C-alpha positions in Angstrom: 0.0 0.0 0.0 1.4 3.4 -1.0 1.7 6.0 1.6 -0.3 9.1 0.7 1.8 12.2 0.5 0.4 15.3 2.2 -1.3 17.8 0.0 -1.5 20.6 2.5 -0.1 21.6 5.9 -1.4 24.2 8.3 1.4 26.4 9.8 0.6 29.3 12.1 -2.9 29.6 10.9 -2.0 29.5 7.2 -2.7 26.6 5.0 0.2 25.8 2.6 -0.4 23.6 -0.4 2.3 20.9 -0.6 3.4 19.8 -4.0 5.9 17.0 -4.8 7.7 17.4 -8.1 10.3 15.6 -10.2 12.3 18.9 -10.4 12.2 22.0 -8.3 13.8 25.1 -9.5 14.4 28.2 -7.4 12.1 31.1 -8.1 15.0 33.4 -7.2 17.8 32.2 -9.5 16.4 29.2 -11.5 18.9 26.7 -9.9 17.7 23.1 -9.2 16.9 22.7 -5.5 15.4 20.2 -3.1 12.5 22.4 -2.0 11.1 25.8 -1.7 8.5 27.6 0.4 6.5 30.5 -0.9 4.5 32.4 1.7 2.9 34.6 -0.9 1.6 31.6 -2.9 1.0 29.6 0.3 2.9 26.7 -1.3 5.7 24.3 -0.4 7.4 22.4 -3.2 9.4 19.3 -2.5 11.6 17.4 -5.0 10.6 13.7 -5.2 13.5 11.8 -3.8 14.4 8.9 -1.6 12.3 8.8 1.6 14.7 10.3 4.1 15.6 13.3 1.8 12.0 13.9 0.9 10.9 14.0 4.6 14.0 16.1 5.5 13.2 18.6 2.7 9.5 18.8 3.8 10.6 19.5 7.4 13.1 22.1 6.1 10.4 24.0 4.3 8.0 23.8 7.2 10.7 25.3 9.4 11.1 28.2 6.8 7.3 28.7 7.0 7.5 28.8 10.8 10.3 31.3 10.4 8.1 33.5 8.2 5.0 33.2 10.3 6.9 34.0 13.6 8.8 36.9 12.1 12.1 35.3 13.1 15.2 35.0 10.9 17.0 31.6 10.9 20.1 31.1 8.9 20.1 28.3 6.3 22.8 26.3 8.2 20.5 26.2 11.3 17.5 25.2 9.3 19.4 22.4 7.6 20.7 21.0 10.9 17.4 21.2 12.7 15.4 19.6 9.8 17.9 16.8 9.4 18.1 16.2 13.2 14.3 16.1 13.5 14.0 13.7 10.5 16.5 11.4 12.2 14.6 11.6 15.5 11.3 10.7 13.7 13.0 7.8 11.9 14.7 6.4 15.0 11.7 6.8 17.4 8.4 5.8 15.8 6.8 4.9 19.1 7.6 8.4 20.5 6.1 10.0 17.4 3.0 7.7 17.6 2.6 8.6 21.3 2.8 12.4 20.5 0.2 12.1 17.7 -2.2 10.0 19.9 -1.7 12.3 22.9 -2.5 15.4 20.8 -5.7 13.7 19.5 -6.7 13.4 23.2 -6.1 17.1 23.6 -8.4 17.8 20.6 -11.1 15.5 22.1 -11.0 17.5 25.3 -11.5 20.8 23.5 -8.0 22.3 24.2 
């Protein structure tokens, strides 16, 4: 059974469309890149790739969206390190991730 890729993600009250593409080119300089977040278009583009890199890229772009929504400025090196670190934590700890998702569902059920 194929895993469904997300088509949208809500970040800071804004819904971003998520698009997975064979090739992603930078809207700034036309270079081939792994992913890109556009706050104006409300879109995250991710290059189709091997699973770890695809998840890492999606997290990377989500962090950029959080950066935009919070008014903070993160350097690219920091975003790369945090995204890859979180991707590895998710990969290495599926029971922790499952616990967190299930626990947050309980929070929703209690109206918090």
